[in-house]
MARKE-634876 format. One record per residue: x, y, z of N, C-alpha, C, CB in turn. Coordinates in pm, whole numbers, padded with zeros to 5 digits, always signed. Glycine has a CB too. Example, Ala and Ser with C-alpha at 12.3 -4.5 7.8 and 13.67 -1.06 7.14 Angstrom:
! MARKE-634876
+01319-00569+00780+01230-00450+00780+01320-00330+00780+01131-00447+00905;+01285-00225+00708+01367-00106+00714+01290+00003+00787+01408-00060+00572;
//
This chain:
! MARKE-634876
+01347+01205-00619+01254+01290-00522+01138+01242-00513+01233+01423-00556;+01067+01200-00634+00928+01195-00630+00901+01075-00573+00862+01211-00755;+01000+00973-00594+00961+00818-00513+00964+00858-00358+01095+00672-00545;+01042+00940-00302+01020+00963-00157+00923+01026-00125+01108+01020-00097;+00848+01151-00203+00730+01211-00221+00606+01088-00192+00731+01280-00374;+00642+01022-00273+00519+00921-00310+00506+00833-00162+00561+00803-00468;+00622+00797-00132+00635+00694+00001+00589+00767+00129+00801+00642+00029;+00614+00903+00143+00592+00956+00247+00410+01020+00230+00721+01065+00267;+00365+01062+00109+00257+01054+00112+00186+00919+00148+00233+01101+00012;+00217+00835+00117+00151+00682+00112+00149+00674+00272+00258+00538+00022;+00258+00701+00355+00262+00656+00496+00161+00755+00554+00416+00660+00568;+00178+00903+00559+00094+00990+00611-00070+00974+00583+00145+01112+00565;-00076+00944+00480-00228+00911+00441-00288+00800+00529-00238+00861+00286;-00211+00673+00519-00231+00556+00627-00262+00605+00758-00106+00469+00645;-00163+00691+00815-00164+00693+00974-00297+00810+00986+00017+00754+01058;-00310+00894+00905-00426+00971+00931-00562+00922+00895-00409+01086+00872;-00576+00808+00837-00694+00756+00788-00738+00614+00876-00669+00730+00628;-00636+00587+00929-00647+00410+01032-00675+00458+01166-00472+00291+01050;-00771+00417+01221-00809+00473+01364-00688+00445+01456-00950+00398+01428;-00648+00524+01556-00550+00508+01665-00526+00347+01707-00606+00595+01795;-00643+00275+01735-00617+00162+01791-00573+00054+01689-00728+00127+01866;-00562+00082+01579-00522-00031+01437-00410+00041+01398-00645-00050+01287;-00369+00133+01419-00233+00185+01357-00124+00117+01333-00183+00271+01422;-00080+00063+01477+00067-00023+01438+00034-00121+01365+00156-00088+01556;-00102-00193+01368-00110-00341+01282-00118-00298+01142-00253-00445+01317;-00196-00192+01108-00220-00151+00988-00066-00114+00911-00323-00029+01003;+00037-00046+00995+00170+00014+00958+00263-00109+00912+00237+00098+01088;+00205-00211+01032+00315-00311+01038+00286-00387+00894+00306-00418+01184;+00149-00428+00855+00105-00495+00742+00174-00392+00595-00084-00505+00755;+00130-00273+00639+00185-00193+00533+00363-00202+00481+00148-00049+00586;+00406-00179+00597+00589-00199+00600+00604-00329+00516+00673-00229+00783;+00539-00443+00567+00580-00556+00490+00553-00553+00350+00524-00668+00540;+00446-00503+00286+00369-00492+00193+00504-00411+00115+00214-00421+00227;+00544-00305+00163+00618-00221+00079+00790-00265+00099+00578-00056+00125;+00809-00324+00183+00962-00349+00185+00948-00501+00180+01054-00286+00327;+00865-00614+00258+00897-00701+00284+00885-00789+00144+00837-00727+00397;+00813-00762+00033+00800-00825-00087+00868-00734-00226+00641-00852-00097;+00940-00649-00176+01021-00617-00288+01135-00729-00342+01089-00489-00248;+01190-00768-00267+01290-00889-00306+01228-00957-00429+01309-01007-00178;+01143-01039-00400+01039-01110-00441+01033-01055-00615+00898-01076-00334;+00981-00913-00583+00960-00875-00737+01083-00825-00790+00849-00762-00761;+01174-00799-00739+01329-00793-00792+01340-00922-00859+01453-00778-00669;+01336-01035-00795+01402-01135-00845+01306-01203-00972+01438-01232-00723;+01187-01174-00968+01106-01206-01110+01125-01149-01232+00979-01182-01101;+01135-00990-01170+01190-00885-01316+01347-00923-01319+01170-00672-01288;+01419-00951-01259+01552-01003-01304+01569-01117-01398+01620-01040-01194;+01480-01216-01357+01456-01339-01445+01409-01326-01544+01391-01426-01405;+01298-01228-01562+01231-01195-01688+01346-01096-01776+01076-01111-01650;+01415-01007-01713+01512-00930-01775+01587-01021-01853+01593-00855-01683;+01678-01122-01779+01752-01168-01813+01719-01291-01930+01803-01185-01707;+01594-01330-01951+01536-01412-02056+01504-01301-02187+01389-01492-01992;+01429-01210-02171+01361-01119-02255+01408-01003-02292+01260-01092-02213;+01532-00946-02183+01580-00817-02232+01514-00702-02140+01541-00799-02392;+01604-00605-02093+01548-00510-01972+01461-00437-02032+01648-00414-01895;+01441-00376-02141+01334-00277-02188+01195-00363-02192+01374-00210-02347;+01211-00480-02229+01068-00585-02211+01023-00579-02060+01104-00769-02249;+01133-00608-01986+01118-00656-01833+01035-00503-01794+01302-00695-01730;+01110-00404-01805+01043-00299-01747+00900-00250-01833+01152-00183-01736;+00902-00277-01931+00783-00276-02009+00651-00342-01933+00816-00352-02140;+00682-00478-01952+00589-00560-01850+00578-00514-01731+00626-00690-01827;+00646-00458-01665+00637-00424-01517+00533-00293-01535+00804-00386-01437;+00562-00219-01624+00487-00100-01627+00336-00128-01685+00567+00006-01714;+00295-00233-01743+00175-00262-01786+00121-00327-01655+00174-00349-01919;+00188-00424-01602+00119-00476-01484+00100-00373-01386+00191-00586-01423;+00183-00282-01354+00136-00181-01268+00020-00086-01291+00233-00111-01248;-00019-00090-01391-00123+00006-01466-00251-00083-01461-00077+00049-01635;-00245-00233-01483-00357-00306-01487-00400-00369-01377-00350-00385-01571;-00291-00367-01263-00333-00394-01125-00396-00253-01065-00199-00450-01034;-00334-00153-01064-00356-00018-01021-00521+00039-01074-00224+00075-01090;-00541-00021-01202-00671+00012-01263-00778-00061-01198-00673-00017-01409;-00736-00192-01168-00834-00295-01146-00872-00260-00982-00766-00461-01180;-00799-00213-00910-00788-00187-00759-00880-00069-00748-00631-00155-00700;-00885+00009-00848-00951+00185-00839-01072+00127-00878-00887+00339-00958;-01107+00037-00978-01231+00010-01015-01309-00099-00905-01219-00041-01161;-01234-00166-00862-01317-00256-00743-01341-00159-00640-01230-00395-00671;-01214-00039-00593-01259+00014-00443-01280+00162-00484-01132-00006-00303;-01347+00208-00541-01380+00347-00591-01372+00449-00478-01524+00353-00655;-01385+00414-00367-01393+00483-00244-01247+00552-00238-01428+00380-00115;-01109+00489-00301-01015+00533-00270-00975+00673-00344-00941+00435-00279;-01070+00690-00441-01030+00796-00537-01064+00914-00453-01107+00793-00687;-01188+00885-00381-01245+01003-00272-01164+01048-00162-01368+00960-00199;-01187+01171-00165-01102+01243-00066-01153+01232+00048-01080+01375-00088;-01119+01194+00162-01162+01197+00298-01168+01340+00376-01071+01107+00370;-01254+01393+00429-01242+01507+00477-01168+01530+00595-01347+01548+00487;-01215+01413+00688-01156+01406+00816-01156+01247+00826-01241+01492+00937;-01048+01242+00927-01024+01082+00941-01104+00991+00995-00925+01055+01008;-01118+00888+00957-01233+00764+01035-01202+00785+01177-01202+00574+00996;-01288+00805+01277-01291+00816+01392-01322+00673+01491-01379+00919+01399;-01233+00665+01575-01254+00544+01656-01432+00506+01694-01162+00576+01801;-01523+00607+01698-01633+00609+01744-01713+00516+01642-01676+00747+01766;-01683+00547+01495-01767+00444+01405-01705+00338+01403-01794+00476+01266;-01619+00262+01488-01596+00137+01491-01648+00061+01611-01469+00125+01475;-01740-00029+01600-01785-00114+01715-01671-00136+01804-01842-00250+01669;-01721-00099+01934-01645-00117+02047-01575-00251+02067-01724-00092+02151;-01651-00360+02026-01546-00489+02045-01462-00504+01971-01590-00609+02041;-01432-00437+01868-01335-00452+01770-01216-00338+01783-01407-00446+01633;-01227-00225+01852-01145-00131+01882-01070-00144+02005-01209-00026+01879;-00986-00288+02021-00909-00286+02135-00753-00243+02107-00920-00425+02196;-00730-00213+02238-00559-00134+02226-00470-00265+02239-00506+00000+02384;-00351-00250+02175-00263-00372+02190-00217-00397+02296-00164-00378+02121;-00169-00479+02331-00084-00505+02439+00032-00427+02469-00046-00620+02427;+00049-00338+02602+00131-00239+02620+00084-00128+02579+00238-00257+02573;-00030-00080+02499-00078+00072+02500-00117+00137+02620-00192+00090+02419;
//
């Protein structure tokens, strides 16, 4: 249940923070990242587990997640700051906030 809570929280945060004009595009990239690349990670983890053992594979995966997560937080400290209100479309220059076809 904690995985479902995490995914729902991430999805909700993305939808609240991203301006409406970009929400569809950003959510499509978010879905690609969360669902589209999972098979490649599973393939790599399975190959590593086959060669070095399951415990070592999960240990390496945990270390990689911690290092990458820490690197992202160090590179983008704004992630740890709570947004009081979502980013508004008024804060984006008018020429970039175009609605998608069919909106």
